[in-house]
Every structure is written in structure tokens, then in C-alpha cells.
N, C-alpha and C positions, 0 to 999 in steps of 0.2 A: 387503580394503581397502574402506572405505565408499564408497558412490557419492554424490557431492555433488549438490545441486540446481544445475542449470546453466541453466535457462530457465524462465520463468513466463509463462503466458498468462492474461489476464483478459478476460471477456466484458463488452461494453458495448452498450447500445441506441444510444448516441450516441458514437461513437469520438472525435471531436474534443473533446467535452465531458469525457470521461474523461481524455484526454491532457492537457487544460488543468488538470484537478484534480490529477493526479499530478505534473505539471510545477510547478505553483504551490506545492504542499504539500511535496514531497520533492526537487524539483530534477531529476527524471528528464529525460533528453534523448531526444526522439522524432525518428526519421528523417523521418517524414511526419505531423506532428500533426494535419493537416487531412484525412487520409484517412478516407473513409466506410467502408472495408472492413477494413483491417488497418494498425496502426501499431506498428512495432518500437520498443523503447526500450532505453536503457542506464542503469544505476543507478550508473555510475562505474567506475573502474579496478579496485576491489576487490570490486565487487558483481556479481551475475548480471544478465543481460539477459532480455528477454522481449518480449511484444507484447500489444496490445489488439485483439481481434477483434470484428467486428460480430455481435451476437446479437439475435435477435428479442425475447427476454425473458431476464432474468437472475434465476435462483432465489436468493432471499435465505436467509441462514443458512449452509447448507452444512455439511459435516462437517470440512473441512480449513481450518485457519487458518494463513496465511503471516504470519510476524512480520517487521517491518521494524526494523532496529537504528537507534535515534535517541539523541541525547545528552540529550534532555529530553522526557519523555512529555507533560508539561503543555503545553509550547510547541507541540508537533506536534498535540495534541488541539485547541488553539485554531485552528491553521492549517486543520485538517480541517473544523472547523465553519464557518469563514469561507469555505472553498472549496465548501461545499455538502454535505459529508459529515456523518455523525452518529456521535457517540461513544455506544456501546451498553453498554460496561462501562468506568466511569471508572478513572482511575489507581488501581492496586492494588499492594500489596507482595507480592513473592515472597521470603519470608524467606531470607536468605543468598545471594540471587541478584540482586535488583534490583526494577524496577517494570515494569508492563505496563498496557495498556488495549486494548480491542477497539473497532473502528469499522467502519462501513459506508461505502463510497465512494458516489459519485453514482448508481451503478447497483445498489446493494444488496449488492455483494461484501463479505463479512466478512473483515477482516484484523486483525492485531494490531501494536502497537508494543511494543518492548522496550528498556529502558535498564538495562544491567548495573550492579552496584554500583561497578565500576571506572571508570565514566564519570561525568562531571558530571551531576547530576540536579536 
């Protein structure tokens, strides 16, 4: 039996700033968005939860990319930019699968967006 991802943690130099970013772009709900040390979040009833922890420095790039399922890569790329993040790989096609892009959040964490063909794009 495969082991699902059940929790995700992201490092942030400024936890409240990161919580505001993810809340404004993706609608994640934070237990304590103003915490300076650790702020747990929920991504909704069908998504996994996680937390943002206080980090002295966040290494950019990294080898792991967590993809967030969205219904429109272009729309979320705009939201990311408006919230202070940076799109580093613009919307690209995955033949037979859908579209993706990569972005860095306000602390330099690298993540991806994914819109499958069976969703409105």
C-alpha cells in the first residue's frame, strides 16, 4: 500500500508574512497566523495540513518540489506575484496531463502549481 503525504512543513524567516502569502494566494487557514515561531495550517477537507516554522535562513531551490492542485495556473501565478512571490518557470504544458508552473514563495521555497487536463484551465 502506498504511503500518502500527510503533512508538509515550510520554513520561513517571517512566519506571519508567509502565512499571509499562503492565505491570500491559496486560501489556506492558519491556526495562529501571527505566530513568530510556528503556525499550523489546513488546506481544506480534501487536502493535507502542515505548518510554517521559524527559520533563520531558507535555502532557495532545493531538490523537492511540492505541487499544489489549482484550477487555473495563470490565475494563481498572478496571485503569487501580487502577494510577493516569484514565478520562476512560467505556465508550461505537460502533454496528455495538463499544465504546470514553478514559483518561489516570499522566503524562496520552490513549489509548483498543477492543473490537470480534466480541470478548467
